[in-house]
C-alpha positions in Angstrom: 7.1 35.4 112.8 9.8 33.1 113.7 10.3 32.5 110.3 10.5 36.1 109.2 12.7 36.8 112.2 14.9 33.9 111.0 14.9 35.3 107.8 16.0 38.9 109.3 18.4 37.3 111.5 20.0 35.4 108.4 19.8 39.1 106.6 21.2 40.6 109.2 23.6 37.9 109.8 24.2 38.0 106.1 24.5 41.4 106.2 26.8 41.2 109.3 28.7 38.8 107.6 28.8 40.7 104.5 29.7 43.6 106.3 32.4 41.9 108.2 33.6 40.5 105.0 33.7 43.9 103.4 35.3 45.3 106.3 37.7 42.7 106.2 38.2 42.9 102.5 38.7 46.6 103.0 40.9 46.2 105.7 43.1 43.6 103.9 43.2 45.3 100.7 43.9 48.7 102.8 46.8 46.7 104.6 48.4 45.4 101.3 48.0 48.8 99.9 49.6 50.3 102.9 52.5 47.7 102.8 53.1 48.5 99.3 53.0 52.4 99.7 55.8 51.8 102.7 57.7 49.7 100.6 57.5 52.2 97.8 58.5 54.7 100.2 61.3 52.6 101.4 62.7 52.1 98.0 62.6 55.9 96.9 64.8 56.3 100.2 67.0 53.6 99.2 67.5 55.2 95.6 68.2 58.7 97.3 71.0 57.0 99.2 72.4 55.5 96.2 72.1 58.7 94.4 74.2 60.5 97.3 76.9 57.7 97.2 77.2 58.4 93.6 77.5 62.0 94.3 80.2 61.4 97.2 82.2 59.2 94.6 82.0 61.9 91.9 83.1 64.8 94.7 86.0 62.4 95.6 87.3 62.1 92.1 87.4 65.9 91.6 89.0 66.0 94.8 91.8 64.0 93.7 91.9 65.3 90.2 92.4 68.8 91.5 94.9 68.0 94.3 97.0 65.9 91.7 97.1 68.8 89.2 97.6 71.2 92.0 100.9 69.3 93.3 102.0 68.8 89.8 101.8 72.7 89.3 102.8 74.2 92.6 104.5 71.5 94.6 102.5 72.3 97.7 103.0 69.1 99.9 98.8 70.0 101.1 97.6 69.3 97.8 98.8 65.6 98.1 96.8 65.0 101.2 94.0 66.4 99.3 94.6 63.5 96.5 95.0 60.7 99.4 91.7 62.2 101.0 89.7 62.0 97.7 91.0 58.4 97.1 89.9 57.1 100.7 86.6 59.0 100.3 85.9 57.3 97.0 86.4 53.8 98.5 84.1 54.8 101.4 81.3 55.6 99.1 82.0 52.8 96.8 81.3 50.4 99.8 78.1 52.1 100.8 76.9 52.0 97.2 77.6 48.5 96.8 75.6 47.6 99.8 72.4 49.4 98.7 72.3 47.6 95.1 73.5 44.1 96.3 70.2 42.7 95.0 70.5 44.7 91.7 72.8 43.0 89.3 73.2 45.2 86.6 73.9 48.3 89.3 76.6 46.1 91.1 78.2 45.3 87.6 78.2 48.8 86.9 80.0 49.9 90.2 82.6 46.8 89.4 83.2 48.6 86.0 83.4 52.2 87.9 85.6 50.2 90.7 88.1 48.9 87.8 88.4 52.0 85.6 89.0 54.3 88.8 91.8 51.8 90.1 93.3 52.0 86.5 93.0 55.6 86.7 94.7 55.9 90.0 97.6 53.6 89.0 98.3 56.1 86.3 98.5 58.5 88.5 100.8 56.8 90.8 103.0 55.7 87.8 103.3 59.1 86.4 105.8 60.0 89.4 104.4 63.2 89.9 103.1 62.4 93.4 106.6 60.7 94.4 108.1 64.3 93.5 109.9 65.9 96.7 107.8 68.8 98.2 108.4 72.2 96.1 109.2 70.5 92.9 106.8 71.0 90.0 105.4 69.2 86.8 107.2 70.5 83.9 105.1 72.6 81.5 103.9 70.4 78.7 104.6 66.9 80.6 103.8 63.6 78.9 100.7 64.7 76.8 100.0 60.9 76.2 99.9 59.7 79.5 97.9 62.7 80.5 95.5 62.0 77.6 95.0 58.3 78.9 94.3 59.4 82.5 91.6 62.0 81.1 90.0 59.3 79.0 90.0 56.7 82.3 88.7 59.2 84.2 86.0 60.2 82.1 84.8 56.6 81.9 84.6 56.5 85.6 82.5 59.6 85.6 80.3 58.1 82.8 79.9 54.8 84.3 79.1 56.6 87.9 76.4 58.7 85.7 74.8 55.3 84.5 74.2 54.3 87.8 72.8 57.7 89.0 70.6 57.4 85.9 69.4 54.1 86.3 68.8 55.1 90.0 66.9 58.2 88.8 64.6 56.1 86.5 64.0 53.6 89.3 63.0 56.7 91.7 60.6 57.8 89.0 58.8 54.6 88.6 58.5 54.2 92.4 57.2 57.4 92.8 54.1 56.9 90.3 53.6 53.2 92.0 53.0 55.3 95.1 50.7 57.7 93.4 48.8 55.0 92.3 48.7 53.2 95.5 47.7 56.3 97.1 44.7 56.7 94.8 43.4 53.1 95.3 43.4 53.7 98.9 41.4 56.8 98.8 38.7 55.0 96.9 38.5 52.0 99.4 38.3 54.1 102.1 35.6 55.9 100.5 33.5 52.6 99.8 34.1 51.6 103.7 31.1 51.2 105.7 30.5 53.9 108.2 31.8 51.4 110.9 35.1 52.0 109.1 35.2 56.0 108.5 37.3 56.2 111.6 39.6 53.8 110.7 39.8 55.1 107.0 40.3 58.4 108.2 43.3 57.7 110.6 44.8 55.8 107.7 44.5 58.4 105.5 46.0 61.0 107.5 48.9 58.4 108.4 49.4 57.8 104.5 49.3 61.7 103.8 51.6 62.3 106.7 54.1 59.9 105.0 53.4 61.3 101.6 54.5 64.4 102.8 57.6 63.4 105.0 58.6 61.7 101.6 58.2 64.8 99.9 60.4 67.0 102.2 63.2 64.4 102.3 63.1 64.4 98.6 63.4 68.2 98.7 66.2 68.3 101.3 68.0 65.9 99.2 67.9 67.8 96.4 68.8 71.0 98.3 72.0 69.3 99.6 73.1 68.5 96.0 72.9 71.8 94.9 74.6 73.3 97.6 77.6 70.8 96.8 77.7 72.0 93.2 77.5 76.0 94.5 80.5 75.0 97.0 82.4 73.5 94.2 82.2 76.5 91.9 83.3 78.9 94.4 86.1 77.0 95.7 87.1 77.0 91.9 86.7 81.0 91.8 88.7 81.6 94.7 91.4 79.4 93.6 91.3 81.2 90.2 91.1 84.6 91.7 94.4 83.9 93.9 96.4 82.9 90.7 95.3 86.0 89.1 96.3 88.5 91.9 99.6 86.7 92.3 100.2 87.0 88.5 99.1 90.5 88.2 101.3 91.9 91.3 104.0 94.4 90.3 106.1 93.4 93.4 107.8 90.1 93.8 106.1 87.4 95.8 108.3 84.4 96.7 107.6 81.5 99.0 109.6 79.3 101.0 108.9 76.6 103.5 110.0 76.2 107.0 113.4 74.9 105.9 114.2 77.7 103.5 113.4 75.9 100.6 111.5 77.7 97.7 107.8 76.7 97.0 106.7 79.4 94.6 107.2 82.6 92.9 105.0 84.7 91.2 105.7 86.3 87.7 106.9 89.7 88.9 109.6 87.8 91.1 110.7 85.6 88.1 111.2 88.8 86.1 113.4 90.5 88.5 115.4 87.6 89.6 115.6 86.5 85.9 114.6 82.7 86.2 111.5 80.6 85.7 109.5 79.3 88.8 110.6 75.6 88.1 114.4 76.8 88.2 113.6 78.1 91.9 111.5 75.4 93.4 113.1 73.1 95.8 116.3 75.3 96.1 117.4 77.2 99.1 116.3 81.0 99.2 120.0 82.0 99.7 120.7 80.6 96.2 117.8 81.9 94.8 118.3 85.5 96.0 122.2 85.4 96.0 122.4 86.5 99.5 124.9 84.1 100.8 124.9 82.3 104.2 124.4 85.3 106.3 123.6 89.0 106.6 125.6 92.0 105.2 127.1 92.4 108.9 128.2 88.9 109.4 124.8 88.0 111.4 121.7 86.1 111.0 120.0 86.7 107.7 116.6 88.3 108.6 114.8 85.7 106.5 116.4 82.8 108.5 115.4 84.8 111.6 111.8 85.2 110.9 111.7 81.1 110.2 113.5 80.9 113.2 111.4 83.2 115.5 108.1 83.6 113.7 108.4 87.5 113.7 107.9 89.7 110.3 111.1 91.5 109.2 111.6 94.5 107.4 115.0 95.1 105.3 115.1 98.5 103.7 118.6 98.1 102.1 119.9 94.8 100.7 120.5 93.3 97.4 119.3 90.4 95.4 121.3 88.8 92.9 120.1 87.7 89.4 121.0 84.4 87.5 123.3 86.4 85.0 125.6 87.6 88.3 124.4 91.2 88.2 122.8 92.5 91.4 120.1 95.0 92.2 119.0 97.1 95.1 115.9 95.9 97.0 113.6 96.5 99.8 111.7 93.4 101.1 109.3 92.2 104.1 109.5 88.6 105.2 106.4 87.3 106.7 105.9 84.0 108.5 103.1 81.6 107.1 101.1 80.1 110.0 98.7 77.2 110.6 97.4 78.0 114.1 100.9 77.9 116.2 102.7 75.9 113.5 105.0 77.7 111.2 104.5 76.4 107.4 106.8 78.8 105.9 107.5 82.2 104.9 106.5 84.8 102.0 109.1 87.6 101.0 107.7 90.6 99.2 110.2 92.4 97.5 110.8 95.5 95.2 113.3 96.6 93.0 114.6 100.1 94.1 117.1 100.9 91.5 115.0 103.7 89.9 114.4 105.4 93.3 118.1 105.2 94.3 118.8 106.7 90.9 116.5 109.6 91.9 118.0 110.0 95.2 121.5 110.1 93.9 120.4 112.7 91.1 118.7 114.6 94.4 122.1 114.5 96.3 123.8 115.4 93.4 121.5 118.5 92.8 121.6 119.8 96.5 125.3 119.6 96.2 125.2 121.7 93.4 123.0 124.0 94.7 124.8 124.4 97.9 128.0 125.2 95.9 126.5 127.3 93.4 124.5 129.4 95.9 126.4 129.5 99.1 129.9 130.4 97.4 128.4 133.7 95.7 126.2 134.5 98.6 129.2 134.2 101.0 131.1 136.5 98.5 128.1 139.0 98.4 127.8 139.0 101.9 131.0 139.7 102.9 131.6 142.5 100.1 128.3 144.0 101.7 129.6 143.7 105.3 132.8 145.4 104.8 131.2 148.2 102.6 128.5 148.6 105.7 131.3 148.6 108.4 133.2 151.4 106.4 136.3 149.3 106.2 136.5 150.6 102.6 135.9 154.3 103.2 132.9 156.3 104.3 129.5 155.7 102.6 126.7 158.4 102.5 123.8 157.9 105.0 121.6 157.1 102.0 124.1 154.9 100.7 124.1 153.1 104.0 120.7 152.8 104.4 120.6 150.9 101.2 123.7 148.5 102.3 121.7 147.6 105.5 119.0 146.7 103.4 120.9 144.4 101.3 122.6 142.8 104.1 119.5 142.2 105.7 117.8 140.7 102.7 121.2 138.6 101.7 121.1 137.4 105.5 117.6 136.1 104.8 118.4 134.6 101.6 121.4 132.6 103.0 119.2 131.4 106.2 116.4 130.4 103.6 119.1 128.4 101.6 120.6 126.7 104.7 117.0 125.9 106.3 115.9 124.4 103.1 119.1 122.3 102.7 119.0 121.5 106.3 115.2 120.2 106.6 115.8 118.2 103.4 118.9 116.2 104.7 117.5 115.6 107.9 114.3 114.3 106.7 115.9 112.2 104.2 118.0 110.4 106.8 121.2 111.6 105.4 122.4 113.3 108.7 123.6 111.1 111.1 123.0 112.0 114.8 126.2 111.8 116.7 124.4 110.6 119.9 126.6 110.8 122.9 126.6 111.8 126.5 126.0 115.4 127.1 124.7 117.8 129.7 121.3 119.8 129.5 122.5 122.6 131.5 125.9 123.0 129.3 123.4 123.2 126.1 121.3 125.6 127.8 124.2 128.0 128.9 126.0 127.5 125.5 122.5 128.4 123.6 122.1 131.5 125.5 125.7 132.5 125.0 125.3 132.2 121.4 121.8 134.2 121.1 123.3 137.1 123.8 124.6 139.4 120.9 120.9 139.1 119.0 119.1 139.7 122.3 121.1 142.4 123.5 120.2 144.2 120.1 116.9 143.8 120.6 116.7 144.7 124.3 115.7 141.4 125.8 117.4 139.8 128.8 118.0 135.8 128.4 118.3 133.6 131.5 119.0 130.0 131.6 118.0 128.1 134.9 119.0 124.7 134.0 120.0 121.5 135.9 123.0 119.7 135.1 120.8 116.5 133.7 122.3 113.8 131.5 121.3 113.3 128.0 122.2 111.0 125.3 121.7 113.3 122.3 123.9 114.8 119.4 124.8 118.2 121.3 125.4 120.2 118.1 122.0 119.3 116.5 120.1 120.2 120.1 122.0 123.4 120.5 120.7 124.2 117.0 117.0 123.5 118.4 117.8 125.9 121.4 119.0 128.6 119.4 116.0 128.1 116.8 113.7 128.7 119.7 115.7 131.4 121.2 115.9 133.2 118.1 112.0 133.1 117.5 111.4 133.8 121.2 113.6 137.1 120.8 112.2 138.2 117.8 108.4 137.6 119.0 109.2 139.5 122.5 108.7 143.1 123.1 112.0 145.4 124.1 112.4 144.8 127.9 110.9 141.6 128.1 112.7 138.4 129.2 113.3 134.9 127.5 114.2 132.1 129.7 115.5 128.5 129.3 114.8 125.6 131.8 115.3 121.9 132.2 113.4 119.7 134.2 114.1 115.9 134.9 111.2 113.5 134.1 110.8 109.7 134.3 113.3 108.7 131.5 113.6 112.0 129.7 114.6 115.7 130.3 112.0 118.4 129.3 113.3 121.5 128.2 111.2 124.9 128.1 111.7 127.9 126.1 109.5 130.7 127.7 108.9 134.1 126.1 106.8 137.3 126.6 105.7 137.7 123.3 102.3 138.2 121.7 101.2 134.4 121.9 100.0 132.2 119.1 96.5 131.4 118.6 95.1 128.1 119.4 94.2 127.2 115.7 97.9 127.5 114.8 99.7 125.6 117.7 100.1 122.6 115.5 100.5 123.9 111.9 103.6 126.2 113.0 105.8 123.3 112.9 105.3 122.5 109.3 107.3 124.0 106.6 106.8 127.5 105.6 104.3 128.1 108.1 104.1 131.4 110.2 101.6 132.6 112.6 101.2 135.8 110.7 102.0 136.2 106.7 103.5 139.3 107.6 106.1 137.7 109.9 108.5 136.7 107.2 108.8 140.1 106.2 108.8 142.0 109.7 110.7 139.4 111.3 113.0 137.8 108.7 112.0 134.2 109.4 112.0 131.4 106.5 109.1 129.6 108.1 111.5 126.2 108.3 113.2 126.6 111.7 110.4 125.1 113.6 110.0 122.5 111.1 114.0 121.7 111.6 113.6 121.6 115.5 110.8 119.0 115.1 112.7 116.7 112.7 115.9 117.0 114.9 113.6 116.0 118.2 112.0 113.5 116.5 115.3 111.7 115.6 116.2 111.7 119.0 113.2 110.1 120.3 111.7 113.1 121.5 108.4 114.9 121.2 108.0 118.9 120.7 105.1 121.3 121.0 104.1 124.7 122.3 101.6 126.1 124.8 100.4 129.8 124.5 97.8 132.2 125.7 97.3 135.2 123.4 98.9 138.3 124.7 100.6 136.6 127.6 103.7 134.9 125.5 104.4 131.3 124.4 106.2 128.3 125.8 107.9 125.8 123.5 109.0 122.4 125.0 110.6 119.5 123.8 111.8 116.2 125.6 115.0 114.2 125.0 115.7 110.8 126.3 117.9 110.7 129.5 120.9 108.3 130.4 121.2 105.8 133.3 124.5 107.1 135.0 123.8 109.1 138.2 123.0 112.7 138.0 125.8 115.3 139.1 124.9 118.0 141.2 122.8 120.9 139.8 124.8 123.4 138.1 123.5 127.0 139.4 122.4 129.5 136.9 125.1 132.1 136.5 124.3 135.5 138.0 125.1 138.4 135.7 128.1 140.2 136.7 127.8 143.6 137.4 129.3 146.1 134.6 132.0 148.3 135.6 132.4 151.5 133.7 135.9 152.1 132.4 138.0 155.2 133.9 138.4 158.2 131.9 141.1 157.9 129.1 144.1 160.1 129.7 145.0 162.7 126.9 148.5 162.4 125.7 150.7 161.4 123.0 152.3 158.2 124.4 151.2 154.7 123.7 147.8 153.9 125.5 147.9 151.1 128.4 144.8 149.5 129.7 145.1 148.7 133.6 142.7 146.1 135.0 142.6 145.8 138.7 139.7 145.5 141.3 141.4 147.7 143.9 140.7 151.5 142.7 143.3 152.7 145.1 146.0 150.4 143.5 144.7 151.1 140.0 145.1 154.9 140.7 148.6 154.3 141.8 149.6 152.5 138.7 148.1 154.9 136.2 149.9 157.6 138.3 153.4 155.6 137.8 152.6 155.3 134.2 151.8 158.8 133.5 155.3 159.6 134.7 157.0 157.5 132.1 155.1 159.0 129.6 152.2 156.2 128.7 148.5 157.3 128.2 145.9 155.0 130.4 142.8 154.0 130.8 141.4 151.9 133.9 138.7 149.0 134.5 138.1 147.0 137.7 136.7 143.8 136.3 137.8 141.3 133.6 134.3 141.8 131.7 134.8 145.6 131.2 138.4 144.9 130.5 137.3 143.0 127.4 135.1 145.4 126.2 137.1 148.3 126.9 140.3 146.7 125.0 138.2 146.1 121.8 136.9 149.9 122.0 140.1 151.5 122.4 142.7 148.8 121.2 145.5 149.8 123.7 149.0 149.0 123.0 149.3 146.7 126.2 147.2 145.7 129.1 148.3 145.1 132.5 145.7 142.3 134.0 145.5 141.3 137.9 144.6 137.6 138.3 142.4 137.9 141.4 139.2 139.6 140.6 135.6 138.8 141.4 133.4 137.8 138.7 135.8 136.9 135.7 139.4 136.5 137.3 142.5 137.0 135.0 142.7 133.7 133.5 139.2 133.9 132.0 139.7 137.3 131.1 142.9 136.3 129.3 141.0 133.7 127.2 138.2 136.3 126.5 140.6 138.6 125.1 142.3 135.8 122.9 139.1 134.8 121.6 138.1 137.9 120.0 139.9 138.9 116.8 140.1 142.8 117.8 142.0 141.7 121.0 143.5 138.7 120.3 147.0 140.4 119.4 147.2 143.0 122.2 150.1 141.8 124.5 149.3 141.2 128.3 151.4 141.7 131.2 150.4 140.0 134.3 150.4 142.2 137.4 149.3 140.3 140.4 150.3 139.3 144.1 150.1 135.5 142.9 153.3 133.9 141.8 153.8 133.1 138.0 151.7 130.1 137.2 153.2 127.6 134.8 150.0 127.1 132.7 149.8 130.9 132.4 153.3 132.1 132.5 154.3 129.5 129.6 151.2 130.5 127.4 152.9 132.6 124.5 150.1 135.2 124.6 151.3 136.4 128.0 154.3 139.0 127.1 155.6 139.1 130.8 154.6 138.4 134.9 155.4 141.2 137.4 154.6 140.3 141.1 153.0 142.6 143.6 154.4 144.6 145.1 156.5 145.4 142.3 159.9 147.3 141.6 159.3 150.3 139.1 162.2 149.1 137.0 160.7 145.6 136.8 157.4 146.9 135.5 159.0 149.3 133.1 161.1 146.7 131.5 158.0 144.3 131.3 155.9 147.1 129.7 158.3 148.4 127.3 159.2 144.6 126.1 155.4 144.4 125.4 155.0 147.9 124.0 157.8 147.0 121.5 156.7 143.8 120.7 155.4 143.5 116.9 153.5 140.1 115.5 155.6 138.6 113.0 153.8 138.5 109.6 151.4 135.7 109.7 150.7 133.7 106.2 147.5 132.2 105.0 147.1 130.0 102.1 143.6 130.7 100.7 142.5 128.1 98.1 139.0 129.1 96.6 138.0 129.1 92.7 135.5 131.7 93.3 137.6 134.7 92.5 135.1 137.1 94.0 135.1 135.3 97.2 138.9 135.1 97.2 139.0 138.8 97.1 136.7 139.4 99.9 138.5 137.0 102.1 142.0 138.5 101.3 140.6 142.0 102.2 139.4 140.7 105.4 142.9 139.0 106.3 144.6 142.2 105.3 142.9 144.2 107.6 144.5 142.0 110.6 148.0 142.1 108.8 147.7 138.7 107.7 149.4 138.0 104.3 147.1 135.9 102.1 148.4 133.9 99.5 145.4 132.8 96.9 145.4 129.5 94.8 142.4 128.8 92.6 143.4 125.3 91.7 144.3 122.1 93.7 147.6 122.0 92.2 148.4 125.5 92.7 147.7 125.0 96.2 150.1 122.1 96.6 152.8 124.0 95.0 152.5 127.2 97.0 152.4 125.2 100.3 155.5 123.6 99.1 157.6 126.9 98.1 155.9 129.2 100.8 154.9 127.2 104.0 152.0 128.8 105.5 150.7 129.3 109.0 147.2 127.9 107.9 145.5 127.0 105.1 141.8 127.8 104.2 140.3 125.4 102.1 137.8 125.1 99.7 136.6 121.4 98.2 135.1 121.9 94.9 138.3 123.0 93.1 139.5 122.5 89.3 142.6 120.5 88.8 142.5 118.5 92.2 139.7 118.9 94.6 140.3 119.5 98.6 140.5 115.9 99.3 143.1 115.5 97.1 145.1 118.6 98.2 145.0 117.2 101.8 146.4 113.9 100.7 149.3 115.3 98.7 150.2 118.0 101.6 150.3 114.8 104.2 152.6 112.9 101.5 154.8 116.2 101.7 155.0 116.0 105.6 152.1 119.0 106.0 150.2 117.0 108.5 151.0 119.6 111.2 149.6 122.6 109.0 146.5 124.2 110.8 143.4 123.7 108.2 140.1 125.4 108.1 137.8 123.7 105.6 135.5 126.6 104.2 133.2 124.9 101.8 129.5 125.1 100.7 129.3 121.1 100.9 127.8 119.4 104.1 130.2 116.9 105.3 129.7 113.8 107.3 132.3 112.0 109.8 134.1 109.8 107.1 134.6 112.9 104.9 135.8 115.1 108.0 138.2 112.4 109.1 139.8 112.3 105.5 140.3 116.0 105.8 142.1 116.3 109.1 145.6 117.8 108.7 146.9 119.9 111.8 144.5 121.5 113.8 141.3 121.4 111.6 138.1 123.4 111.7 134.8 123.0 109.6 132.9 125.8 108.6 130.0 125.8 106.2 129.7 128.7 103.7 126.4 130.4 104.3 126.1 128.8 107.8 128.6 131.2 109.4 128.4 134.9 108.7 131.2 136.4 107.1 132.1 138.3 110.5 132.0 135.0 112.5 134.0 133.3 110.1 136.8 136.2 110.2 136.7 136.2 113.9 137.3 132.4 114.1 140.1 132.3 111.6 142.0 135.1 113.2 141.4 133.7 116.7 142.9 130.3 115.6 145.5 132.0 113.7 146.5 134.0 117.0 146.5 130.8 118.9 148.6 128.8 116.4 150.9 131.7 115.1 151.4 134.2 118.2 153.9 136.9 118.4 157.1 135.3 117.8 159.8 137.8 117.5 160.4 141.5 118.8 160.7 144.5 116.3 161.5 148.0 117.1 158.6 150.0 116.5 158.3 153.9 115.8 157.3 154.7 119.3 160.0 155.7 121.5 161.4 153.9 124.6 160.5 155.5 127.8 162.9 155.5 131.0 162.0 156.5 134.5 162.4 160.2 135.6 
């Protein structure tokens, strides 16, 4: 038993020992296996690190090569920094690789060779001198091909050596990976053969091994993904660089880059073509020399490009000139935009375009407009003047049917003239060829002037005009704003019913003045409130026929207001009228006291005209008893009389009956004597009627010495004194006045000669500039009416010759279809000079203005006996 026990014990012990031995063996073998697997894993990681260092050196070489080539081509100093960064990066990765392959002599030798070739390649780049060139200087096309080939061969050797290093490491990686797989299979078999007591340990060991394997695989995949991403990034960067180059080359505009100091950095092909120079000729030179701008701007100030470099703000120049290398220049528009990195200014980009063709088109357009202006306005003025004479019966009675046809012709001619004027106006305003002469003016004055201008039209339409305007200062061109107001008032009168009212008001606002033109018309639909300010737009398509509009008036108003920095709009309600509003900037000086709107003066009817044979005398005095007394005295002297009690009625009655003389009181309510006298002299039909002042006031020098006052009799008067003054006034005749008409259009000249003849004015006609100068020398005129477009010496030439001949004091009316700027008007001024544009002023208005001017400058000069008998008392 004991032996059996001993045997069992020995067997158990033996089994136990064997089990322990197996376990120890299994444990020892497992420990060895795990150690080798760990070592294999570490070597795999080691190999990946070497591969990453090799990849870093390859990227550094690419960066250096890109920086070196880029700097040679563009001279951009940032690319030198890229080259240096690549050089330093290569060194860092080389040191890391040496540390990793220190125990591998073959790999270490390969790295030595790669280092040697790299240094040789880098030395060749430095020796080329390209990196030492100043910024902005590019490597000439072609360069040193031998040196370039050597550099390319050397860098290829570096890349090949590094590729050998990477290939050897990849081979080691595959070997170590396979060894790790063998050890993994061995470990699995050992664990399967272990006893049940070692199952737990085997499971843990297996799990640990599997975990390490998964981590190794994941690390391998991650490293491979990083390598792929770097390759993709390099390709994308290369594509973007190439796309930028293609964009610069394809751009039609010149693109020119400069550094912060104004030296050229790059220039695209379009810029090279326009400037007539190669890129390498411009690089490194100051932009003033490249563009031919000189040291400053055309006005002597700071050049806009220098201003951009100084202030870092983009500038746009719409009119400048660049100079080519052959010395010729061409007009350009350009924008100068700063280049910045963060807050640091790194240069500027100048984008410019040659506008030679556009300027030529504009010149041709101006020439066309000038031709159209002359060739349409001149014959239309002739037609309108002839029709006006016929319609007014100045050339004989016209049958009623013919008169209706004449009225239609006059209306449509006026409409055509307005259309031409509006088209030319809006074209000149919107093209910027009309300079707004902005100066200090007053809102109330403009409003009252506009109402006065439109009063006649409103009276014919049965519309009452009112101006409730305060005296508010404006910074504006008064002529253009008056054009806006008259356009708006004209529309308001056209679309208001008879008996309606149209009002102009002004209102002070912060920094601006608001004008309102309010009518009582039919209103404007809401969907048309904006459209009516467009060209050829009307509320209703029938308006152009019924109202005579061109559809351009509101478009012109908008252009004028916008050029003044204001805005214009309309508010309307159907059936309740419309309100047109626009704003203009104010001025800073103090505002004068408001100007009250003038109350309409009561209209006084004239006393009935006396019947008889004697000369007709108009008596104006506000005292009815005195008026009756004077009329009775004049009847006793054989005169016929008509009497009025206020100045406004005197002006109207004088125009109606054309008396031989006027007796005028000075102190009257409403329009006083001085104002009445001015009104009489401003109208062609009353300008030459002698006026005798009959007043309780003593003679006023500023009135008494006026050539148009025939005499001054103080109240109470002696009969003999009044009789003597009246006889002198009645006996006087205006001396023959002579006008030199310079006009190449024979039809229009005939119409104007007929107009002047109706006022007893002698008209001499010259059709050429030379003939005009000759006539003015042999028969000096009292006034000259001058067209500009003449054969054999234009209007400017005529004025220059007249000045040379001592004719600087001759009054001049420039009557031309051409729109004149201030510089041209200055060249044409002779004596007292007025400018009238054909087509803009109706023939009747032109006639009135010329006759009024002639009466002012060439008044009654000598007394001549008339066929009327002198009268004596008793």
